mmCIF file as Biopython writes it, N, C-alpha, C and O atoms, coordinates in Angstrom:
data_model
#
loop_
_atom_site.group_PDB
_atom_site.id
_atom_site.type_symbol
_atom_site.label_atom_id
_atom_site.label_alt_id
_atom_site.label_comp_id
_atom_site.label_asym_id
_atom_site.label_entity_id
_atom_site.label_seq_id
_atom_site.pdbx_PDB_ins_code
_atom_site.Cartn_x
_atom_site.Cartn_y
_atom_site.Cartn_z
_atom_site.occupancy
_atom_site.B_iso_or_equiv
_atom_site.auth_seq_id
_atom_site.auth_asym_id
_atom_site.pdbx_PDB_model_num
ATOM 1   N N  . UNK A ? 1  ? 108.055 54.072 58.982 1.0 0.0 1  A 1 
ATOM 2   C CA . UNK A ? 1  ? 108.114 54.572 60.337 1.0 0.0 1  A 1 
ATOM 3   C C  . UNK A ? 1  ? 106.781 54.319 61.025 1.0 0.0 1  A 1 
ATOM 4   O O  . UNK A ? 1  ? 105.733 54.367 60.381 1.0 0.0 1  A 1 
ATOM 5   N N  . UNK A ? 2  ? 106.808 54.059 62.281 1.0 0.0 2  A 1 
ATOM 6   C CA . UNK A ? 2  ? 105.588 53.905 63.044 1.0 0.0 2  A 1 
ATOM 7   C C  . UNK A ? 2  ? 105.570 54.970 64.133 1.0 0.0 2  A 1 
ATOM 8   O O  . UNK A ? 2  ? 106.568 55.658 64.345 1.0 0.0 2  A 1 
ATOM 9   N N  . UNK A ? 3  ? 104.473 55.106 64.802 1.0 0.0 3  A 1 
ATOM 10  C CA . UNK A ? 3  ? 104.329 56.103 65.869 1.0 0.0 3  A 1 
ATOM 11  C C  . UNK A ? 3  ? 103.928 55.439 67.179 1.0 0.0 3  A 1 
ATOM 12  O O  . UNK A ? 3  ? 103.988 54.217 67.318 1.0 0.0 3  A 1 
ATOM 13  N N  . UNK A ? 4  ? 103.518 56.265 68.136 1.0 0.0 4  A 1 
ATOM 14  C CA . UNK A ? 4  ? 103.162 55.768 69.463 1.0 0.0 4  A 1 
ATOM 15  C C  . UNK A ? 4  ? 101.801 56.312 69.884 1.0 0.0 4  A 1 
ATOM 16  O O  . UNK A ? 4  ? 101.383 57.389 69.458 1.0 0.0 4  A 1 
ATOM 17  N N  . UNK A ? 5  ? 101.133 55.553 70.718 1.0 0.0 5  A 1 
ATOM 18  C CA . UNK A ? 5  ? 99.888  55.981 71.343 1.0 0.0 5  A 1 
ATOM 19  C C  . UNK A ? 5  ? 100.223 56.328 72.784 1.0 0.0 5  A 1 
ATOM 20  O O  . UNK A ? 5  ? 100.708 55.481 73.534 1.0 0.0 5  A 1 
ATOM 21  N N  . UNK A ? 6  ? 99.967  57.567 73.170 1.0 0.0 6  A 1 
ATOM 22  C CA . UNK A ? 6  ? 100.324 58.054 74.507 1.0 0.0 6  A 1 
ATOM 23  C C  . UNK A ? 6  ? 99.053  58.450 75.254 1.0 0.0 6  A 1 
ATOM 24  O O  . UNK A ? 6  ? 98.212  59.191 74.744 1.0 0.0 6  A 1 
ATOM 25  N N  . UNK A ? 7  ? 98.941  57.933 76.480 1.0 0.0 7  A 1 
ATOM 26  C CA . UNK A ? 7  ? 97.791  58.273 77.340 1.0 0.0 7  A 1 
ATOM 27  C C  . UNK A ? 7  ? 98.257  59.310 78.384 1.0 0.0 7  A 1 
ATOM 28  O O  . UNK A ? 7  ? 99.312  59.168 79.002 1.0 0.0 7  A 1 
ATOM 29  N N  . UNK A ? 8  ? 97.438  60.345 78.553 1.0 0.0 8  A 1 
ATOM 30  C CA . UNK A ? 8  ? 97.734  61.397 79.542 1.0 0.0 8  A 1 
ATOM 31  C C  . UNK A ? 8  ? 96.573  61.457 80.518 1.0 0.0 8  A 1 
ATOM 32  O O  . UNK A ? 8  ? 95.415  61.592 80.124 1.0 0.0 8  A 1 
ATOM 33  N N  . UNK A ? 9  ? 96.906  61.353 81.803 1.0 0.0 9  A 1 
ATOM 34  C CA . UNK A ? 9  ? 95.900  61.433 82.866 1.0 0.0 9  A 1 
ATOM 35  C C  . UNK A ? 9  ? 96.348  62.450 83.910 1.0 0.0 9  A 1 
ATOM 36  O O  . UNK A ? 9  ? 97.542  62.684 84.094 1.0 0.0 9  A 1 
ATOM 37  N N  . UNK A ? 10 ? 95.374  63.051 84.588 1.0 0.0 10 A 1 
ATOM 38  C CA . UNK A ? 10 ? 95.727  63.999 85.640 1.0 0.0 10 A 1 
ATOM 39  C C  . UNK A ? 10 ? 96.279  63.284 86.864 1.0 0.0 10 A 1 
ATOM 40  O O  . UNK A ? 10 ? 97.036  63.856 87.648 1.0 0.0 10 A 1 
ATOM 41  N N  . UNK A ? 11 ? 95.885  62.016 87.014 1.0 0.0 11 A 1 
ATOM 42  C CA . UNK A ? 11 ? 96.387  61.158 88.092 1.0 0.0 11 A 1 
ATOM 43  C C  . UNK A ? 11 ? 96.104  59.714 87.674 1.0 0.0 11 A 1 
ATOM 44  O O  . UNK A ? 11 ? 95.331  59.484 86.744 1.0 0.0 11 A 1 
ATOM 45  N N  . UNK A ? 12 ? 96.705  58.761 88.333 1.0 0.0 12 A 1 
ATOM 46  C CA . UNK A ? 12 ? 96.576  57.341 87.939 1.0 0.0 12 A 1 
ATOM 47  C C  . UNK A ? 12 ? 95.138  56.838 87.869 1.0 0.0 12 A 1 
ATOM 48  O O  . UNK A ? 12 ? 94.825  56.010 87.013 1.0 0.0 12 A 1 
ATOM 49  N N  . UNK A ? 13 ? 94.273  57.305 88.727 1.0 0.0 13 A 1 
ATOM 50  C CA . UNK A ? 13 ? 92.890  56.818 88.732 1.0 0.0 13 A 1 
ATOM 51  C C  . UNK A ? 13 ? 91.933  57.642 87.882 1.0 0.0 13 A 1 
ATOM 52  O O  . UNK A ? 13 ? 90.719  57.459 87.966 1.0 0.0 13 A 1 
ATOM 53  N N  . UNK A ? 14 ? 92.467  58.552 87.060 1.0 0.0 14 A 1 
ATOM 54  C CA . UNK A ? 14 ? 91.632  59.433 86.222 1.0 0.0 14 A 1 
ATOM 55  C C  . UNK A ? 14 ? 90.726  58.605 85.306 1.0 0.0 14 A 1 
ATOM 56  O O  . UNK A ? 14 ? 91.224  57.825 84.494 1.0 0.0 14 A 1 
ATOM 57  N N  . UNK A ? 15 ? 89.408  58.763 85.426 1.0 0.0 15 A 1 
ATOM 58  C CA . UNK A ? 15 ? 88.493  57.975 84.614 1.0 0.0 15 A 1 
ATOM 59  C C  . UNK A ? 15 ? 88.359  58.473 83.158 1.0 0.0 15 A 1 
ATOM 60  O O  . UNK A ? 15 ? 87.767  57.792 82.320 1.0 0.0 15 A 1 
ATOM 61  N N  . UNK A ? 16 ? 88.913  59.663 82.869 1.0 0.0 16 A 1 
ATOM 62  C CA . UNK A ? 16 ? 88.795  60.224 81.523 1.0 0.0 16 A 1 
ATOM 63  C C  . UNK A ? 16 ? 90.155  60.666 80.984 1.0 0.0 16 A 1 
ATOM 64  O O  . UNK A ? 16 ? 90.415  61.865 80.882 1.0 0.0 16 A 1 
ATOM 65  N N  . UNK A ? 17 ? 91.027  59.716 80.637 1.0 0.0 17 A 1 
ATOM 66  C CA . UNK A ? 17 ? 92.332  60.097 80.095 1.0 0.0 17 A 1 
ATOM 67  C C  . UNK A ? 17 ? 92.188  60.685 78.688 1.0 0.0 17 A 1 
ATOM 68  O O  . UNK A ? 17 ? 91.161  60.510 78.032 1.0 0.0 17 A 1 
ATOM 69  N N  . UNK A ? 18 ? 93.204  61.365 78.248 1.0 0.0 18 A 1 
ATOM 70  C CA . UNK A ? 18 ? 93.290  61.870 76.882 1.0 0.0 18 A 1 
ATOM 71  C C  . UNK A ? 18 ? 94.339  61.054 76.152 1.0 0.0 18 A 1 
ATOM 72  O O  . UNK A ? 18 ? 95.405  60.765 76.695 1.0 0.0 18 A 1 
ATOM 73  N N  . UNK A ? 19 ? 94.027  60.684 74.914 1.0 0.0 19 A 1 
ATOM 74  C CA . UNK A ? 19 ? 94.938  59.872 74.102 1.0 0.0 19 A 1 
ATOM 75  C C  . UNK A ? 19 ? 95.510  60.721 72.972 1.0 0.0 19 A 1 
ATOM 76  O O  . UNK A ? 19 ? 94.814  61.535 72.365 1.0 0.0 19 A 1 
ATOM 77  N N  . UNK A ? 20 ? 96.787  60.510 72.709 1.0 0.0 20 A 1 
ATOM 78  C CA . UNK A ? 20 ? 97.476  61.211 71.634 1.0 0.0 20 A 1 
ATOM 79  C C  . UNK A ? 20 ? 98.175  60.203 70.747 1.0 0.0 20 A 1 
ATOM 80  O O  . UNK A ? 20 ? 98.747  59.226 71.231 1.0 0.0 20 A 1 
ATOM 81  N N  . UNK A ? 21 ? 98.128  60.443 69.444 1.0 0.0 21 A 1 
ATOM 82  C CA . UNK A ? 21 ? 98.904  59.662 68.489 1.0 0.0 21 A 1 
ATOM 83  C C  . UNK A ? 21 ? 100.075 60.541 68.087 1.0 0.0 21 A 1 
ATOM 84  O O  . UNK A ? 21 ? 99.895  61.657 67.600 1.0 0.0 21 A 1 
ATOM 85  N N  . UNK A ? 22 ? 101.282 60.019 68.299 1.0 0.0 22 A 1 
ATOM 86  C CA . UNK A ? 22 ? 102.504 60.789 68.090 1.0 0.0 22 A 1 
ATOM 87  C C  . UNK A ? 22 ? 103.338 60.143 66.987 1.0 0.0 22 A 1 
ATOM 88  O O  . UNK A ? 22 ? 103.591 58.938 67.009 1.0 0.0 22 A 1 
ATOM 89  N N  . UNK A ? 23 ? 103.756 60.955 66.032 1.0 0.0 23 A 1 
ATOM 90  C CA . UNK A ? 23 ? 104.590 60.446 64.931 1.0 0.0 23 A 1 
ATOM 91  C C  . UNK A ? 23 ? 106.055 60.416 65.359 1.0 0.0 23 A 1 
ATOM 92  O O  . UNK A ? 23 ? 106.874 61.214 64.904 1.0 0.0 23 A 1 
ATOM 93  N N  . UNK A ? 24 ? 106.355 59.475 66.244 1.0 0.0 24 A 1 
ATOM 94  C CA . UNK A ? 24 ? 107.701 59.272 66.798 1.0 0.0 24 A 1 
ATOM 95  C C  . UNK A ? 24 ? 107.804 57.816 67.223 1.0 0.0 24 A 1 
ATOM 96  O O  . UNK A ? 24 ? 106.992 57.359 68.028 1.0 0.0 24 A 1 
ATOM 97  N N  . UNK A ? 25 ? 108.790 57.064 66.701 1.0 0.0 25 A 1 
ATOM 98  C CA . UNK A ? 25 ? 108.867 55.645 67.023 1.0 0.0 25 A 1 
ATOM 99  C C  . UNK A ? 25 ? 109.369 55.325 68.429 1.0 0.0 25 A 1 
ATOM 100 O O  . UNK A ? 25 ? 109.061 54.251 68.946 1.0 0.0 25 A 1 
ATOM 101 N N  . UNK A ? 26 ? 110.121 56.206 69.059 1.0 0.0 26 A 1 
ATOM 102 C CA . UNK A ? 26 ? 110.668 55.937 70.379 1.0 0.0 26 A 1 
ATOM 103 C C  . UNK A ? 26 ? 109.700 56.411 71.469 1.0 0.0 26 A 1 
ATOM 104 O O  . UNK A ? 26 ? 109.282 57.569 71.470 1.0 0.0 26 A 1 
ATOM 105 N N  . UNK A ? 27 ? 109.349 55.518 72.390 1.0 0.0 27 A 1 
ATOM 106 C CA . UNK A ? 27 ? 108.345 55.797 73.424 1.0 0.0 27 A 1 
ATOM 107 C C  . UNK A ? 27 ? 108.715 57.019 74.283 1.0 0.0 27 A 1 
ATOM 108 O O  . UNK A ? 27 ? 107.879 57.896 74.499 1.0 0.0 27 A 1 
ATOM 109 N N  . UNK A ? 28 ? 109.929 57.077 74.759 1.0 0.0 28 A 1 
ATOM 110 C CA . UNK A ? 28 ? 110.325 58.197 75.630 1.0 0.0 28 A 1 
ATOM 111 C C  . UNK A ? 28 ? 110.286 59.526 74.898 1.0 0.0 28 A 1 
ATOM 112 O O  . UNK A ? 28 ? 109.854 60.530 75.464 1.0 0.0 28 A 1 
ATOM 113 N N  . UNK A ? 29 ? 110.725 59.549 73.663 1.0 0.0 29 A 1 
ATOM 114 C CA . UNK A ? 29 ? 110.679 60.788 72.891 1.0 0.0 29 A 1 
ATOM 115 C C  . UNK A ? 29 ? 109.264 61.197 72.583 1.0 0.0 29 A 1 
ATOM 116 O O  . UNK A ? 29 ? 108.951 62.388 72.592 1.0 0.0 29 A 1 
ATOM 117 N N  . UNK A ? 30 ? 108.387 60.230 72.307 1.0 0.0 30 A 1 
ATOM 118 C CA . UNK A ? 30 ? 106.971 60.536 72.037 1.0 0.0 30 A 1 
ATOM 119 C C  . UNK A ? 30 ? 106.334 61.182 73.263 1.0 0.0 30 A 1 
ATOM 120 O O  . UNK A ? 30 ? 105.607 62.167 73.135 1.0 0.0 30 A 1 
ATOM 121 N N  . UNK A ? 31 ? 106.599 60.642 74.440 1.0 0.0 31 A 1 
ATOM 122 C CA . UNK A ? 31 ? 106.080 61.224 75.684 1.0 0.0 31 A 1 
ATOM 123 C C  . UNK A ? 31 ? 106.642 62.615 75.878 1.0 0.0 31 A 1 
ATOM 124 O O  . UNK A ? 31 ? 105.905 63.523 76.262 1.0 0.0 31 A 1 
ATOM 125 N N  . UNK A ? 32 ? 107.922 62.809 75.626 1.0 0.0 32 A 1 
ATOM 126 C CA . UNK A ? 32 ? 108.533 64.138 75.788 1.0 0.0 32 A 1 
ATOM 127 C C  . UNK A ? 32 ? 107.903 65.160 74.847 1.0 0.0 32 A 1 
ATOM 128 O O  . UNK A ? 32 ? 107.697 66.308 75.238 1.0 0.0 32 A 1 
ATOM 129 N N  . UNK A ? 33 ? 107.597 64.766 73.627 1.0 0.0 33 A 1 
ATOM 130 C CA . UNK A ? 33 ? 106.970 65.683 72.661 1.0 0.0 33 A 1 
ATOM 131 C C  . UNK A ? 33 ? 105.634 66.172 73.213 1.0 0.0 33 A 1 
ATOM 132 O O  . UNK A ? 33 ? 105.338 67.365 73.155 1.0 0.0 33 A 1 
ATOM 133 N N  . UNK A ? 34 ? 104.837 65.269 73.741 1.0 0.0 34 A 1 
ATOM 134 C CA . UNK A ? 34 ? 103.522 65.638 74.295 1.0 0.0 34 A 1 
ATOM 135 C C  . UNK A ? 34 ? 103.707 66.488 75.561 1.0 0.0 34 A 1 
ATOM 136 O O  . UNK A ? 34 ? 103.009 67.486 75.741 1.0 0.0 34 A 1 
ATOM 137 N N  . UNK A ? 35 ? 104.630 66.101 76.428 1.0 0.0 35 A 1 
ATOM 138 C CA . UNK A ? 35 ? 104.869 66.854 77.669 1.0 0.0 35 A 1 
ATOM 139 C C  . UNK A ? 35 ? 105.238 68.311 77.381 1.0 0.0 35 A 1 
ATOM 140 O O  . UNK A ? 35 ? 104.698 69.233 77.992 1.0 0.0 35 A 1 
ATOM 141 N N  . UNK A ? 36 ? 106.149 68.498 76.460 1.0 0.0 36 A 1 
ATOM 142 C CA . UNK A ? 36 ? 106.596 69.853 76.121 1.0 0.0 36 A 1 
ATOM 143 C C  . UNK A ? 36 ? 105.440 70.671 75.535 1.0 0.0 36 A 1 
ATOM 144 O O  . UNK A ? 36 ? 105.256 71.835 75.890 1.0 0.0 36 A 1 
ATOM 145 N N  . UNK A ? 37 ? 104.679 70.070 74.655 1.0 0.0 37 A 1 
ATOM 146 C CA . UNK A ? 37 ? 103.575 70.789 73.998 1.0 0.0 37 A 1 
ATOM 147 C C  . UNK A ? 37 ? 102.461 71.147 74.981 1.0 0.0 37 A 1 
ATOM 148 O O  . UNK A ? 37 ? 101.870 72.222 74.884 1.0 0.0 37 A 1 
ATOM 149 N N  . UNK A ? 38 ? 102.175 70.259 75.919 1.0 0.0 38 A 1 
ATOM 150 C CA . UNK A ? 38 ? 101.086 70.502 76.861 1.0 0.0 38 A 1 
ATOM 151 C C  . UNK A ? 38 ? 101.523 71.311 78.071 1.0 0.0 38 A 1 
ATOM 152 O O  . UNK A ? 38 ? 100.703 71.949 78.730 1.0 0.0 38 A 1 
ATOM 153 N N  . UNK A ? 39 ? 102.809 71.282 78.359 1.0 0.0 39 A 1 
ATOM 154 C CA . UNK A ? 39 ? 103.350 71.994 79.537 1.0 0.0 39 A 1 
ATOM 155 C C  . UNK A ? 39 ? 102.622 71.588 80.817 1.0 0.0 39 A 1 
ATOM 156 O O  . UNK A ? 39 ? 102.305 72.423 81.664 1.0 0.0 39 A 1 
ATOM 157 N N  . UNK A ? 40 ? 102.367 70.298 80.933 1.0 0.0 40 A 1 
ATOM 158 C CA . UNK A ? 40 ? 101.698 69.738 82.124 1.0 0.0 40 A 1 
ATOM 159 C C  . UNK A ? 40 ? 102.540 68.601 82.663 1.0 0.0 40 A 1 
ATOM 160 O O  . UNK A ? 40 ? 102.112 67.448 82.622 1.0 0.0 40 A 1 
ATOM 161 N N  . UNK A ? 41 ? 103.701 68.891 83.157 1.0 0.0 41 A 1 
ATOM 162 C CA . UNK A ? 41 ? 104.642 67.864 83.569 1.0 0.0 41 A 1 
ATOM 163 C C  . UNK A ? 41 ? 104.157 67.063 84.781 1.0 0.0 41 A 1 
ATOM 164 O O  . UNK A ? 41 ? 104.656 65.967 85.037 1.0 0.0 41 A 1 
ATOM 165 N N  . UNK A ? 42 ? 103.198 67.599 85.519 1.0 0.0 42 A 1 
ATOM 166 C CA . UNK A ? 42 ? 102.710 66.902 86.710 1.0 0.0 42 A 1 
ATOM 167 C C  . UNK A ? 42 ? 101.676 65.832 86.366 1.0 0.0 42 A 1 
ATOM 168 O O  . UNK A ? 42 ? 101.275 65.080 87.254 1.0 0.0 42 A 1 
ATOM 169 N N  . UNK A ? 43 ? 101.242 65.736 85.149 1.0 0.0 43 A 1 
ATOM 170 C CA . UNK A ? 43 ? 100.285 64.719 84.745 1.0 0.0 43 A 1 
ATOM 171 C C  . UNK A ? 43 ? 100.984 63.366 84.616 1.0 0.0 43 A 1 
ATOM 172 O O  . UNK A ? 43 ? 102.212 63.291 84.631 1.0 0.0 43 A 1 
ATOM 173 N N  . UNK A ? 44 ? 100.192 62.299 84.490 1.0 0.0 44 A 1 
ATOM 174 C CA . UNK A ? 44 ? 100.711 60.952 84.314 1.0 0.0 44 A 1 
ATOM 175 C C  . UNK A ? 44 ? 100.710 60.638 82.823 1.0 0.0 44 A 1 
ATOM 176 O O  . UNK A ? 44 ? 99.661  60.655 82.180 1.0 0.0 44 A 1 
ATOM 177 N N  . UNK A ? 45 ? 101.890 60.350 82.274 1.0 0.0 45 A 1 
ATOM 178 C CA . UNK A ? 45 ? 102.050 60.029 80.862 1.0 0.0 45 A 1 
ATOM 179 C C  . UNK A ? 45 ? 102.431 58.561 80.729 1.0 0.0 45 A 1 
ATOM 180 O O  . UNK A ? 45 ? 103.281 58.057 81.463 1.0 0.0 45 A 1 
ATOM 181 N N  . UNK A ? 46 ? 101.779 57.876 79.770 1.0 0.0 46 A 1 
ATOM 182 C CA . UNK A ? 46 ? 102.064 56.451 79.597 1.0 0.0 46 A 1 
ATOM 183 C C  . UNK A ? 46 ? 102.029 56.091 78.118 1.0 0.0 46 A 1 
ATOM 184 O O  . UNK A ? 46 ? 101.091 56.445 77.403 1.0 0.0 46 A 1 
ATOM 185 N N  . UNK A ? 47 ? 103.048 55.395 77.676 1.0 0.0 47 A 1 
ATOM 186 C CA . UNK A ? 47 ? 103.093 54.884 76.312 1.0 0.0 47 A 1 
ATOM 187 C C  . UNK A ? 47 ? 102.264 53.593 76.275 1.0 0.0 47 A 1 
ATOM 188 O O  . UNK A ? 47 ? 102.495 52.673 77.059 1.0 0.0 47 A 1 
ATOM 189 N N  . UNK A ? 48 ? 101.299 53.541 75.354 1.0 0.0 48 A 1 
ATOM 190 C CA . UNK A ? 48 ? 100.425 52.360 75.254 1.0 0.0 48 A 1 
ATOM 191 C C  . UNK A ? 48 ? 100.827 51.438 74.093 1.0 0.0 48 A 1 
ATOM 192 O O  . UNK A ? 48 ? 100.249 50.365 73.924 1.0 0.0 48 A 1 
ATOM 193 N N  . UNK A ? 49 ? 101.805 51.851 73.306 1.0 0.0 49 A 1 
ATOM 194 C CA . UNK A ? 49 ? 102.266 50.972 72.236 1.0 0.0 49 A 1 
ATOM 195 C C  . UNK A ? 49 ? 102.332 51.676 70.894 1.0 0.0 49 A 1 
ATOM 196 O O  . UNK A ? 49 ? 102.157 52.889 70.782 1.0 0.0 49 A 1 
ATOM 197 N N  . UNK A ? 50 ? 102.592 50.864 69.887 1.0 0.0 50 A 1 
ATOM 198 C CA . UNK A ? 50 ? 102.797 51.359 68.519 1.0 0.0 50 A 1 
ATOM 199 C C  . UNK A ? 50 ? 101.485 51.668 67.828 1.0 0.0 50 A 1 
ATOM 200 O O  . UNK A ? 50 ? 100.434 51.112 68.146 1.0 0.0 50 A 1 
ATOM 201 N N  . UNK A ? 51 ? 101.588 52.582 66.862 1.0 0.0 51 A 1 
ATOM 202 C CA . UNK A ? 51 ? 100.528 52.793 65.872 1.0 0.0 51 A 1 
ATOM 203 C C  . UNK A ? 51 ? 101.210 52.670 64.500 1.0 0.0 51 A 1 
ATOM 204 O O  . UNK A ? 51 ? 102.409 52.916 64.374 1.0 0.0 51 A 1 
ATOM 205 N N  . UNK A ? 52 ? 100.453 52.298 63.500 1.0 0.0 52 A 1 
ATOM 206 C CA . UNK A ? 52 ? 101.027 52.012 62.193 1.0 0.0 52 A 1 
ATOM 207 C C  . UNK A ? 52 ? 101.332 53.272 61.390 1.0 0.0 52 A 1 
ATOM 208 O O  . UNK A ? 52 ? 100.793 54.353 61.629 1.0 0.0 52 A 1 
ATOM 209 N N  . UNK A ? 53 ? 102.219 53.073 60.432 1.0 0.0 53 A 1 
ATOM 210 C CA . UNK A ? 53 ? 102.559 54.134 59.479 1.0 0.0 53 A 1 
ATOM 211 C C  . UNK A ? 53 ? 101.297 54.528 58.696 1.0 0.0 53 A 1 
ATOM 212 O O  . UNK A ? 53 ? 101.102 55.701 58.378 1.0 0.0 53 A 1 
ATOM 213 N N  . UNK A ? 54 ? 100.453 53.553 58.393 1.0 0.0 54 A 1 
ATOM 214 C CA . UNK A ? 54 ? 99.218  53.848 57.653 1.0 0.0 54 A 1 
ATOM 215 C C  . UNK A ? 54 ? 98.335  54.811 58.431 1.0 0.0 54 A 1 
ATOM 216 O O  . UNK A ? 54 ? 97.737  55.713 57.846 1.0 0.0 54 A 1 
ATOM 217 N N  . UNK A ? 55 ? 98.247  54.631 59.741 1.0 0.0 55 A 1 
ATOM 218 C CA . UNK A ? 55 ? 97.438  55.541 60.569 1.0 0.0 55 A 1 
ATOM 219 C C  . UNK A ? 55 ? 98.055  56.929 60.597 1.0 0.0 55 A 1 
ATOM 220 O O  . UNK A ? 55 ? 97.341  57.926 60.491 1.0 0.0 55 A 1 
ATOM 221 N N  . UNK A ? 56 ? 99.378  57.006 60.739 1.0 0.0 56 A 1 
ATOM 222 C CA . UNK A ? 56 ? 100.053 58.310 60.714 1.0 0.0 56 A 1 
ATOM 223 C C  . UNK A ? 56 ? 99.784  59.021 59.385 1.0 0.0 56 A 1 
ATOM 224 O O  . UNK A ? 56 ? 99.548  60.229 59.357 1.0 0.0 56 A 1 
ATOM 225 N N  . UNK A ? 57 ? 99.822  58.273 58.300 1.0 0.0 57 A 1 
ATOM 226 C CA . UNK A ? 57 ? 99.541  58.843 56.974 1.0 0.0 57 A 1 
ATOM 227 C C  . UNK A ? 57 ? 98.113  59.302 56.852 1.0 0.0 57 A 1 
ATOM 228 O O  . UNK A ? 57 ? 97.853  60.377 56.312 1.0 0.0 57 A 1 
ATOM 229 N N  . UNK A ? 58 ? 97.169  58.504 57.346 1.0 0.0 58 A 1 
ATOM 230 C CA . UNK A ? 58 ? 95.761  58.863 57.283 1.0 0.0 58 A 1 
ATOM 231 C C  . UNK A ? 58 ? 95.461  60.143 58.074 1.0 0.0 58 A 1 
ATOM 232 O O  . UNK A ? 58 ? 94.564  60.911 57.729 1.0 0.0 58 A 1 
ATOM 233 N N  . UNK A ? 59 ? 96.237  60.347 59.143 1.0 0.0 59 A 1 
ATOM 234 C CA . UNK A ? 59 ? 96.059  61.541 59.965 1.0 0.0 59 A 1 
ATOM 235 C C  . UNK A ? 59 ? 96.970  62.699 59.522 1.0 0.0 59 A 1 
ATOM 236 O O  . UNK A ? 59 ? 96.974  63.766 60.136 1.0 0.0 59 A 1 
ATOM 237 N N  . UNK A ? 60 ? 97.729  62.473 58.461 1.0 0.0 60 A 1 
ATOM 238 C CA . UNK A ? 60 ? 98.665  63.478 57.918 1.0 0.0 60 A 1 
ATOM 239 C C  . UNK A ? 60 ? 99.663  63.982 58.958 1.0 0.0 60 A 1 
ATOM 240 O O  . UNK A ? 60 ? 99.976  65.171 59.010 1.0 0.0 60 A 1 
ATOM 241 N N  . UNK A ? 61 ? 100.154 63.063 59.779 1.0 0.0 61 A 1 
ATOM 242 C CA . UNK A ? 61 ? 101.126 63.425 60.808 1.0 0.0 61 A 1 
ATOM 243 C C  . UNK A ? 61 ? 102.535 63.311 60.258 1.0 0.0 61 A 1 
ATOM 244 O O  . UNK A ? 61 ? 102.899 62.288 59.677 1.0 0.0 61 A 1 
ATOM 245 N N  . UNK A ? 62 ? 103.316 64.341 60.436 1.0 0.0 62 A 1 
ATOM 246 C CA . UNK A ? 62 ? 104.725 64.357 60.046 1.0 0.0 62 A 1 
ATOM 247 C C  . UNK A ? 62 ? 105.561 63.976 61.268 1.0 0.0 62 A 1 
ATOM 248 O O  . UNK A ? 62 ? 105.075 64.083 62.394 1.0 0.0 62 A 1 
ATOM 249 N N  . UNK A ? 63 ? 106.779 63.544 61.078 1.0 0.0 63 A 1 
ATOM 250 C CA . UNK A ? 63 ? 107.638 63.185 62.217 1.0 0.0 63 A 1 
ATOM 251 C C  . UNK A ? 63 ? 107.691 64.317 63.265 1.0 0.0 63 A 1 
ATOM 252 O O  . UNK A ? 63 ? 107.896 65.488 62.946 1.0 0.0 63 A 1 
ATOM 253 N N  . UNK A ? 64 ? 107.498 63.908 64.519 1.0 0.0 64 A 1 
ATOM 254 C CA . UNK A ? 64 ? 107.557 64.850 65.627 1.0 0.0 64 A 1 
ATOM 255 C C  . UNK A ? 64 ? 106.259 65.568 65.939 1.0 0.0 64 A 1 
ATOM 256 O O  . UNK A ? 64 ? 106.207 66.370 66.872 1.0 0.0 64 A 1 
ATOM 257 N N  . UNK A ? 65 ? 105.219 65.298 65.183 1.0 0.0 65 A 1 
ATOM 258 C CA . UNK A ? 65 ? 103.921 65.946 65.431 1.0 0.0 65 A 1 
ATOM 259 C C  . UNK A ? 65 ? 102.959 64.939 66.077 1.0 0.0 65 A 1 
ATOM 260 O O  . UNK A ? 65 ? 103.234 63.739 66.105 1.0 0.0 65 A 1 
ATOM 261 N N  . UNK A ? 66 ? 101.850 65.431 66.586 1.0 0.0 66 A 1 
ATOM 262 C CA . UNK A ? 66 ? 100.872 64.565 67.226 1.0 0.0 66 A 1 
ATOM 263 C C  . UNK A ? 66 ? 99.479  65.125 67.082 1.0 0.0 66 A 1 
ATOM 264 O O  . UNK A ? 66 ? 99.293  66.277 66.690 1.0 0.0 66 A 1 
ATOM 265 N N  . UNK A ? 67 ? 98.502  64.298 67.404 1.0 0.0 67 A 1 
ATOM 266 C CA . UNK A ? 67 ? 97.106  64.727 67.416 1.0 0.0 67 A 1 
ATOM 267 C C  . UNK A ? 67 ? 96.391  64.042 68.570 1.0 0.0 67 A 1 
ATOM 268 O O  . UNK A ? 67 ? 96.758  62.945 68.991 1.0 0.0 67 A 1 
ATOM 269 N N  . UNK A ? 68 ? 95.386  64.697 69.058 1.0 0.0 68 A 1 
ATOM 270 C CA . UNK A ? 68 ? 94.551  64.124 70.126 1.0 0.0 68 A 1 
ATOM 271 C C  . UNK A ? 68 ? 93.477  63.253 69.492 1.0 0.0 68 A 1 
ATOM 272 O O  . UNK A ? 68 ? 92.926  63.595 68.446 1.0 0.0 68 A 1 
ATOM 273 N N  . UNK A ? 69 ? 93.186  62.130 70.130 1.0 0.0 69 A 1 
ATOM 274 C CA . UNK A ? 69 ? 92.141  61.245 69.600 1.0 0.0 69 A 1 
ATOM 275 C C  . UNK A ? 69 ? 90.856  61.414 70.369 1.0 0.0 69 A 1 
ATOM 276 O O  . UNK A ? 69 ? 89.864  60.751 70.066 1.0 0.0 69 A 1 
#
């Protein structure tokens, strides 16, 4: 299984976005997991692509969990 890298910004021009690694292979579901956990639906969420299973393992992420980078 692979995961997703999700960027969260307060607005499109935000110079300091927050990045999350999510143990979920589907981009839309990964974004939804972060949205629900942060309860900040007005922010800008963007999927930046895949992360490897090895990275998820190194971070001890289980399916459906995430961590901030």
